[in-house]
C-alpha positions, 0 to 999 in steps of 0.5 A: 460491523455490518459484515459481522465481524466485528461486534460493538464491544470490539470496536470500543475497545478499539478506539479506545485505544485509538484515542490513547495510543494514536493510529489508523482503526484498521490496522489497530484492529488488526494489531488487536487480533479483531481482524485480519489484513485481508478482512479490512482491505475486504470490507474497505472495497465494499464501502469505498467500490474500489477493487483490490488487487493481489500483488502476488498474483500483478507482473509489477512493472519493476522500473516504475515502482521507482519513479517514487523513493522508498521511504515516501512510499513506505511512510505512506504505505504505497507503491507505484506498480505500473506507468503509462503516458498520462496516468500512474497506477498505485497500490495502497494500503489507506484509500482515504489519504488523498492528501498525498495520492494529490501529491504523487500527481502534482510531482509525477504529472500524471492521473493517479490510478488507485487500487487497496492491497494489503500493508504487507504485500506493499512492504513485500514488494518495497522489500523486493524493488528496493534491496535488488542490488543491479551487480556490475558485470566484471571487468576483464582484464586485458591479456 
């Protein structure tokens, strides 16, 4: 509301919807058409002072994406985009889900560096990374 993106009425409608059906308030506001994903991410970045990483403009290390399994990433709406000896670089759509980030740190034994991205960008990355089948080289018949 502070950004002028929402009216009190639209927020109240979204909160009623959340009470009845559950879900994240930001996603509900998007479903109801009051915000775009970009509006939500922009507001979260400002409020939480977290950087936004547009995945279409970043060279993702596709091998790193596979450090976590697809089901976990899809459920948590996150992806690994790179890693080094001490850090894992993540994009998330819900930056307040600290339990998941702590789980990743425990599992990978790497310090998470977290960036915000839209859910659709994350799902597109996961679709690309996990649907790729590396074709097996054809075996040549001996002579």
